[in-house]
Backbone as CSV, one residue per row, in Angstrom:
resi,resn,N_x,N_y,N_z,CA_x,CA_y,CA_z,C_x,C_y,C_z
1,ALA,5.097,5.199,8.369,4.831,6.119,6.953,3.550,6.789,7.001
2,SER,2.492,5.564,6.893,1.193,6.514,6.831,1.124,7.834,8.162
3,VAL,1.169,7.763,9.147,1.576,8.494,9.983,1.691,10.020,9.378
4,ALA,2.829,10.100,8.793,3.552,10.717,8.124,2.576,11.275,6.913
5,LEU,1.859,10.238,5.919,0.743,10.496,5.101,-0.001,11.866,5.940
6,LEU,-0.849,11.447,6.925,-1.626,12.150,7.519,-1.128,13.130,7.770
7,LEU,-0.698,13.515,8.759,0.645,15.122,8.376,0.751,15.483,7.452
8,LEU,1.206,14.954,6.392,1.159,15.579,5.370,0.095,16.405,4.878
9,TRP,-1.253,15.261,4.948,-2.560,15.505,4.243,-3.528,16.743,5.361
10,ARG,-2.769,16.508,6.957,-3.497,17.339,7.906,-2.640,18.631,7.677
11,LEU,-1.529,19.174,7.192,-1.097,20.652,7.701,-0.731,20.826,6.529
12,LEU,-0.408,20.069,5.117,-0.305,20.640,3.972,-1.207,21.049,3.032
13,ILE,-1.838,19.612,2.368,-2.808,19.684,1.392,-4.430,19.949,1.642
14,ALA,-4.768,19.570,2.430,-5.970,20.282,3.445,-6.537,21.635,3.115
15,PRO,-5.656,22.359,3.647,-5.735,23.667,4.161,-5.640,23.918,2.693
16,ALA,-4.791,23.577,1.915,-4.762,24.494,0.726,-5.964,24.099,-0.084
17,LEU,-6.631,23.048,0.314,-7.984,22.229,-0.544,-8.874,22.985,0.098
18,ALA,-9.128,23.049,1.259,-10.485,24.117,1.455,-11.616,24.834,1.298
19,PRO,-10.620,25.556,0.578,-11.245,27.065,0.514,-12.421,25.950,-0.626
20,ARG,-11.495,25.753,-2.131,-11.976,24.971,-2.852,-13.320,23.630,-2.816
21,ALA,-13.213,22.923,-1.772,-13.256,21.680,-1.904,-14.661,21.284,-0.923
22,SER,-15.940,20.956,-1.267,-16.550,20.143,-0.413,-16.625,19.303,0.926
23,PRO,-17.143,19.668,1.660,-16.600,18.162,3.006,-16.648,16.938,2.598
24,ASP,-17.198,16.429,1.579,-17.577,15.013,0.939,-15.921,14.893,0.369
25,ASP,-15.496,15.988,-0.549,-14.598,15.841,-1.313,-13.482,15.620,-0.292
26,LEU,-13.507,16.531,0.658,-12.299,16.096,1.466,-12.140,14.816,2.205
27,VAL,-13.409,14.239,2.423,-12.929,13.068,3.430,-12.670,11.969,1.733
28,PHE,-13.066,12.049,0.821,-12.541,11.433,0.201,-10.960,11.256,-0.601
29,LEU,-10.675,12.851,-0.434,-9.178,12.545,-0.693,-8.324,11.863,0.358
30,ALA,-8.638,12.442,1.967,-8.228,11.929,3.034,-7.900,9.946,2.816
31,ASN,-9.064,9.427,2.569,-9.241,7.832,2.631,-8.396,7.885,1.044
32,SER,-8.252,8.412,0.135,-7.314,8.074,-0.751,-6.076,8.350,-0.211
33,LEU,-5.564,9.153,0.403,-3.891,9.127,0.670,-4.150,7.968,2.142
34,VAL,-4.485,7.863,2.595,-4.196,6.952,3.644,-3.882,5.730,2.953
35,SER,-4.895,5.571,1.740,-5.050,4.192,0.832,-3.484,4.368,0.260
36,LEU,-2.724,5.255,-0.054,-1.458,5.394,-0.609,-0.804,4.514,-0.097
37,TYR,-0.250,4.609,1.043,1.074,3.757,1.741,0.639,2.066,1.434
38,PRO,-0.497,1.696,1.696,-0.368,0.068,1.423,0.112,-0.006,-0.358
39,ALA,-0.517,1.191,-1.149,-0.258,0.811,-2.693,1.043,1.028,-2.844
40,LEU,1.784,1.847,-2.403,3.423,2.052,-2.417,4.267,0.721,-1.658
41,THR,3.850,0.606,-0.504,4.820,-0.119,0.353,4.665,-1.814,-0.246
42,ALA,3.185,-2.293,-0.604,3.026,-3.671,-0.733,4.100,-3.998,-2.185
43,PRO,4.168,-3.466,-3.243,5.000,-3.955,-4.184,6.095,-3.995,-3.929
44,PHE,6.998,-3.301,-2.962,8.289,-3.577,-2.534,8.685,-4.726,-1.721
45,VAL,7.641,-5.238,-1.024,7.417,-6.076,-0.225,7.312,-6.946,-0.797
46,ALA,6.252,-7.426,-1.813,6.415,-8.414,-2.939,7.734,-8.656,-3.550
47,LEU,8.317,-7.833,-3.855,9.552,-8.071,-4.918,10.362,-9.251,-4.442
48,PRO,10.744,-8.776,-3.221,11.979,-10.134,-2.328,11.222,-11.145,-2.618
49,ALA,9.850,-11.030,-2.598,9.378,-12.493,-2.327,9.204,-13.361,-3.781
50,LEU,9.136,-12.804,-4.697,9.585,-12.878,-6.014,10.368,-13.675,-6.579
51,PHE,11.308,-13.001,-5.433,12.869,-13.466,-6.022,13.289,-14.293,-4.785
52,GLU,12.822,-14.964,-3.977,13.300,-15.779,-2.925,12.764,-17.495,-4.219
53,LEU,11.603,-17.429,-4.579,11.031,-18.331,-5.477,11.736,-18.815,-6.584
54,ASP,12.021,-20.013,-6.439,12.880,-20.674,-7.612,12.040,-20.945,-8.877
55,ILE,11.793,-19.961,-9.869,11.237,-19.682,-10.750,12.063,-20.670,-12.231
56,SER,12.984,-21.264,-11.539,13.777,-22.191,-13.039,12.227,-23.459,-13.390
57,ASP,12.160,-24.070,-12.271,11.243,-25.380,-12.214,9.876,-24.642,-11.849
58,HIS,9.033,-25.269,-12.697,7.557,-24.155,-12.445,6.661,-24.834,-12.207
59,GLU,6.687,-26.552,-12.408,6.078,-27.406,-11.042,6.198,-26.603,-10.020
60,SER,7.260,-26.648,-9.562,7.621,-26.543,-7.834,6.984,-24.997,-7.106
61,ALA,7.465,-23.922,-8.635,6.766,-23.186,-8.076,5.142,-22.511,-7.801
62,MET,4.561,-23.512,-8.666,3.046,-23.343,-8.593,2.332,-24.144,-6.914
63,ILE,3.673,-24.778,-6.436,2.823,-25.668,-5.379,3.660,-25.117,-4.555
64,ALA,4.661,-23.999,-4.200,5.488,-23.566,-3.056,4.546,-22.911,-2.276
65,PRO,4.905,-23.438,-0.870,3.602,-22.543,-0.066,4.592,-21.055,-0.245
66,PRO,3.348,-20.268,0.558,4.035,-18.646,0.199,4.755,-18.395,1.274
67,SER,5.521,-17.006,1.024,6.774,-16.692,2.238,5.921,-16.051,3.132
68,ARG,6.794,-15.411,4.021,6.238,-14.769,4.967,5.995,-13.201,4.304
69,ARG,7.309,-12.662,3.513,7.042,-11.765,2.599,5.622,-11.373,1.392
70,ALA,5.825,-12.487,1.216,4.555,-12.945,0.565,3.419,-12.862,1.666
71,LEU,3.027,-13.603,2.378,1.733,-13.083,3.148,1.679,-11.671,3.389
72,ARG,2.785,-11.439,3.931,2.619,-9.617,4.518,2.279,-8.683,3.007
73,ALA,2.665,-9.375,1.909,2.749,-8.188,0.791,0.984,-8.333,0.661
74,VAL,0.416,-10.331,0.555,-0.798,-9.574,0.372,-1.751,-8.767,1.611
75,GLY,-1.040,-9.248,2.676,-1.532,-8.914,4.296,-1.801,-6.880,3.658
76,LEU,-1.090,-6.580,3.194,-1.012,-4.890,2.899,-1.596,-4.595,1.791
77,SER,-1.556,-5.187,0.895,-2.700,-4.901,-0.223,-4.361,-5.084,0.083
78,CYS,-4.654,-5.881,0.852,-6.037,-6.980,0.538,-6.772,-5.970,1.960
79,GLY,-5.461,-5.705,3.429,-6.588,-4.656,4.561,-5.329,-4.561,5.455
80,TYR,-5.118,-3.252,5.263,-4.472,-3.084,6.311,-4.712,-2.656,8.121
């Protein structure tokens, strides 16, 4: 998906913005577009991890070890 976002940037968005934007603006926008992938995918990985947890017992939920999905969501959001 990140490759698709980069292609979208390179083929459609950047050529449309290039005449009006400075090189610094284009670099900033490219980095923002690449950061969009983890920002959009991490919640979809985190929600199933949340539903795996037994939230009826608050004490066990607070000491439960993280699931694989929860760790993947954190990894996506912190450093892809």
